[in-house]
C-alpha positions as CSV (number, residue, x, y, z in Angstrom):
1,M,0.0,0.0,0.0
2,K,2.8,2.4,0.9
3,K,4.6,1.5,-2.4
4,K,1.4,2.4,-4.4
5,I,1.1,5.8,-2.5
6,A,4.8,6.5,-3.2
7,K,4.4,5.7,-6.9
8,V,1.3,7.9,-7.1
9,S,3.1,10.8,-5.4
10,I,6.2,10.4,-7.6
11,I,4.0,10.4,-10.8
12,T,2.1,13.5,-9.5
13,A,5.4,15.3,-8.8
14,I,6.7,14.5,-12.2
15,F,3.5,15.7,-13.9
16,V,3.6,19.0,-11.9
17,L,7.2,19.6,-12.7
18,G,6.6,18.8,-16.4
19,S,3.7,21.3,-16.6
20,M,5.8,24.0,-14.9
21,A,8.6,23.4,-17.3
22,I,6.3,23.7,-20.3
23,I,4.9,27.0,-19.0
24,S,8.3,28.4,-18.5
25,A,9.4,27.3,-21.9
26,Q,6.4,29.0,-23.4
27,N,7.3,32.3,-21.6
28,I,10.9,32.0,-22.8
29,A,9.7,31.5,-26.3
30,K,7.7,34.7,-26.2
31,V,10.8,36.7,-25.3
32,P,13.7,34.7,-26.9
33,N,17.2,35.3,-25.6
34,S,15.9,38.0,-23.2
35,T,18.0,39.1,-20.3
36,P,17.1,41.7,-17.7
37,E,19.5,44.1,-19.2
38,Q,18.1,43.6,-22.7
39,T,14.5,43.9,-21.4
40,S,15.3,47.2,-19.7
41,S,17.0,48.5,-22.8
42,V,14.0,47.6,-25.0
43,Q,11.7,49.3,-22.5
44,S,13.9,52.4,-22.6
45,K,13.8,52.4,-26.4
46,E,10.1,52.2,-26.4
47,V,9.8,55.0,-23.9
48,Q,12.0,57.2,-26.1
49,Q,9.9,56.4,-29.2
50,Y,6.7,57.3,-27.4
51,E,8.3,60.6,-26.2
52,Q,9.5,61.4,-29.7
53,Q,6.0,60.7,-31.1
54,A,4.5,63.0,-28.5
55,D,6.9,65.7,-29.3
56,E,6.1,65.5,-33.0
57,Q,2.4,65.6,-32.2
58,M,2.9,68.7,-30.1
59,E,5.0,70.4,-32.8
60,I,2.4,69.9,-35.6
61,P,-0.3,72.2,-34.3
62,I,2.4,75.0,-33.7
63,E,3.5,74.8,-37.3
64,E,-0.1,74.9,-38.5
65,Q,-0.8,77.9,-36.3
66,Q,2.2,79.7,-37.8
67,M,0.8,79.1,-41.3
68,S,-1.6,81.7,-42.5
69,L,-5.1,80.9,-43.5
70,H,-4.4,81.6,-47.1
71,K,-1.5,79.1,-47.2
72,V,-3.5,76.4,-45.4
73,L,-6.4,76.8,-47.9
74,K,-4.0,76.8,-50.8
75,Q,-2.3,73.6,-49.6
76,K,-5.6,71.8,-48.9
77,F,-6.9,73.0,-52.3
78,I,-3.9,71.4,-54.1
79,E,-4.2,68.2,-52.0
80,G,-7.9,67.9,-53.1
81,G,-6.9,67.7,-56.8
82,P,-7.7,70.1,-59.6
83,A,-10.2,67.8,-61.3
84,W,-12.8,68.5,-58.5
85,M,-11.5,71.6,-56.9
86,A,-11.6,73.7,-60.1
87,P,-15.4,73.3,-60.7
88,I,-16.0,74.2,-57.0
89,A,-13.8,77.2,-57.3
90,L,-15.6,78.2,-60.5
91,C,-18.9,78.0,-58.7
92,L,-17.6,80.3,-56.0
93,I,-16.2,82.9,-58.4
94,I,-19.3,83.1,-60.6
95,G,-21.7,83.0,-57.6
96,L,-19.8,85.8,-55.9
97,A,-19.8,87.9,-59.1
98,L,-23.5,87.5,-59.4
99,C,-24.1,88.4,-55.7
100,I,-21.9,91.5,-55.9
101,E,-23.8,92.6,-59.1
102,R,-27.1,92.2,-57.4
103,I,-26.0,94.0,-54.3
104,I,-24.7,97.0,-56.3
105,Y,-27.9,97.1,-58.4
106,L,-30.2,97.0,-55.3
107,N,-28.2,99.7,-53.6
108,L,-28.6,101.9,-56.6
109,A,-32.3,101.0,-56.8
110,S,-33.1,102.1,-53.3
111,T,-34.8,105.5,-53.1
112,N,-35.9,107.8,-50.4
113,S,-39.6,107.3,-51.1
114,K,-40.8,109.8,-48.5
115,K,-38.7,112.6,-50.0
116,L,-39.9,111.6,-53.5
117,L,-43.5,111.7,-52.4
118,Q,-43.0,115.2,-50.9
119,D,-41.4,116.4,-54.2
120,I,-44.2,115.0,-56.2
121,D,-46.8,116.6,-54.0
122,Q,-45.1,120.0,-54.2
123,A,-44.5,119.8,-58.0
124,W,-48.2,118.8,-58.5
125,S,-49.3,121.8,-56.5
126,K,-47.2,124.1,-58.6
127,G,-47.3,122.6,-62.1
128,G,-49.8,119.8,-62.2
129,V,-49.4,116.2,-63.3
130,E,-46.7,117.0,-65.9
131,A,-44.5,118.6,-63.2
132,A,-45.0,115.5,-61.0
133,M,-44.0,113.2,-63.9
134,E,-40.9,115.3,-64.5
135,V,-39.8,114.7,-60.9
136,C,-40.3,111.0,-61.3
137,R,-38.4,111.1,-64.7
138,K,-35.4,112.7,-63.0
139,T,-35.3,110.3,-60.1
140,K,-33.6,106.9,-60.4
141,G,-34.9,103.7,-59.0
142,P,-37.9,101.3,-59.4
143,V,-40.1,103.4,-57.1
144,A,-39.8,106.5,-59.3
145,S,-40.4,104.3,-62.4
146,I,-43.6,102.9,-60.9
147,F,-44.8,106.4,-60.0
148,Y,-44.1,107.6,-63.5
149,Q,-46.2,104.8,-65.0
150,G,-49.1,105.5,-62.6
151,L,-49.1,109.3,-63.2
152,S,-49.0,108.8,-67.0
153,R,-52.4,107.0,-66.6
154,Y,-53.9,109.8,-64.5
155,D,-56.4,110.9,-67.2
156,E,-57.9,107.4,-67.4
157,G,-59.0,107.3,-63.8
158,I,-57.9,106.2,-60.4
159,E,-58.6,102.5,-61.0
160,V,-56.5,102.5,-64.1
161,V,-53.7,104.2,-62.2
162,E,-53.9,101.6,-59.4
163,K,-53.7,98.7,-61.9
164,A,-50.8,100.3,-63.7
165,V,-48.9,100.7,-60.5
166,A,-49.5,97.1,-59.5
167,S,-48.6,95.7,-62.9
168,Y,-45.4,97.7,-63.2
169,G,-44.5,96.9,-59.6
170,G,-44.5,93.2,-60.6
171,V,-42.2,94.0,-63.5
172,Q,-39.8,95.9,-61.2
173,L,-39.8,93.0,-58.8
174,G,-38.8,90.6,-61.5
175,L,-35.9,92.9,-62.5
176,M,-34.7,93.0,-58.9
177,E,-34.8,89.2,-58.7
178,T,-32.7,88.7,-61.8
179,N,-29.9,86.1,-61.5
180,L,-31.1,84.9,-58.1
181,T,-32.0,81.5,-59.7
182,W,-28.4,81.2,-60.9
183,I,-27.1,82.0,-57.4
184,S,-29.3,79.3,-55.9
185,L,-28.1,76.9,-58.6
186,F,-24.4,77.4,-57.5
187,I,-25.4,77.0,-53.9
188,A,-26.9,73.6,-54.6
189,L,-24.2,72.6,-57.2
190,S,-21.1,73.3,-55.1
191,P,-21.8,70.7,-52.3
192,S,-23.1,68.2,-54.9
193,L,-19.7,68.5,-56.7
194,G,-18.0,68.0,-53.4
195,F,-19.9,64.9,-52.6
196,L,-19.3,63.5,-56.0
197,G,-15.6,64.1,-55.6
198,T,-15.7,62.3,-52.3
199,V,-17.4,59.3,-53.7
200,V,-15.0,59.1,-56.7
201,G,-12.1,59.5,-54.3
202,M,-13.3,56.7,-52.1
203,I,-13.7,54.4,-55.1
204,Q,-10.1,55.3,-56.1
205,A,-8.9,54.5,-52.6
206,F,-10.5,51.1,-52.7
207,D,-9.0,50.4,-56.1
208,R,-5.6,51.1,-54.7
209,I,-6.2,48.7,-51.9
210,Q,-7.3,46.1,-54.4
211,Q,-4.2,46.6,-56.5
212,V,-1.8,46.4,-53.5
213,G,-3.6,43.4,-52.1
214,D,-3.3,44.6,-48.5
215,I,-5.1,47.2,-46.4
216,S,-2.4,49.8,-45.6
217,A,-3.3,52.6,-43.2
218,T,-1.2,55.0,-45.4
219,I,-3.1,54.2,-48.6
220,V,-6.5,54.3,-46.9
221,A,-5.9,57.5,-45.0
222,S,-4.4,59.4,-47.9
223,G,-7.3,58.4,-50.3
224,I,-10.0,59.3,-47.8
225,K,-8.3,62.6,-46.9
226,V,-8.2,63.7,-50.5
227,A,-11.8,62.6,-51.0
228,L,-13.2,64.5,-48.0
229,L,-11.4,67.7,-49.0
230,T,-13.8,68.2,-51.9
231,T,-16.8,67.9,-49.6
232,V,-15.3,70.4,-47.2
233,F,-14.6,73.0,-49.9
234,G,-18.0,72.4,-51.5
235,L,-19.8,73.0,-48.2
236,I,-17.7,76.2,-47.5
237,V,-18.6,77.6,-51.0
238,A,-22.3,76.8,-50.4
239,M,-22.3,78.5,-47.0
240,V,-20.6,81.6,-48.3
241,L,-23.0,82.0,-51.2
242,Q,-26.0,81.2,-49.0
243,V,-25.1,84.2,-46.7
244,F,-25.0,86.6,-49.7
245,Y,-28.2,85.1,-51.2
246,N,-30.2,85.7,-48.0
247,Y,-28.8,89.2,-47.7
248,I,-30.0,89.9,-51.3
249,L,-33.4,88.5,-50.5
250,T,-33.6,90.8,-47.5
251,M,-32.8,93.8,-49.6
252,V,-35.4,92.8,-52.3
253,E,-38.0,92.3,-49.6
254,N,-37.3,95.7,-48.0
255,I,-37.5,97.5,-51.4
256,T,-40.7,95.7,-52.2
257,N,-42.3,96.7,-48.9
258,D,-41.2,100.3,-49.5
259,M,-42.7,100.2,-53.0
260,E,-46.0,99.0,-51.7
261,D,-46.2,101.6,-49.0
262,A,-45.1,104.4,-51.4
263,S,-47.7,103.3,-54.0
264,I,-50.5,103.6,-51.5
265,S,-49.3,107.1,-50.6
266,L,-49.1,108.0,-54.3
267,L,-52.7,107.0,-54.7
268,D,-53.6,109.2,-51.8
269,I,-51.8,112.2,-53.4
270,I,-53.6,111.6,-56.7
271,V,-57.0,111.5,-54.9
272,K,-56.2,114.7,-53.0
273,H,-55.3,116.6,-56.1
274,S,-58.1,115.2,-58.2
275,K,-60.7,116.7,-55.8
276,K,-59.3,120.2,-56.3
């Protein structure tokens, strides 16, 4: 009985020692030929690499801050590729040109309607309808043109004058809204071109991955970066043009309200002088 127990204990000890040896061999295989000095040197090298990477990451924002906004936009524009950036830039140039033209036109079209009404009233009191029409003829702007068309129908009655003012007011409103449809087209077209460039760039990035046969972080990151730049610039162009577009609409709305109020005052002046 004692011999059996001794044999079992010896077999158990051999099994335990064997398993410990296997585990230690596996640990040694993970770090082959590693000594404490080598392990400490490897760790120090890794620490140095991490510190170097951290320093590089801290230096990048400083360099970007030192670069002017013009240089950054120019660099990103070149990175995006001329095939898609050029149409987006063209949308910005043409859209801004149309916006500036409309702003200049509307600024020249604005008239001091209260002063104009006073001049018409005084001229009518002194020289009749012809004198009032002469005042409108010498004054620039859509309000004076509407007044002139209404006064020219004075002999046909107040109802005809009112219809003439309303009809010619619609004509002047159409002239003020000229080219606004083209501006809205460029607002919608610029982000669409950006999205199209992004989709094409993503397809090209996956084509490169397929040609290489391996997913490389450099290939994927560079392709996606170039693709997304077109979307960024397209959205920037759309936002810039949208601000100008809303400003122009506000100017048109203000001039239209002024024309409507002034037209009502003109009818009051006509009625006042017709009773004399």
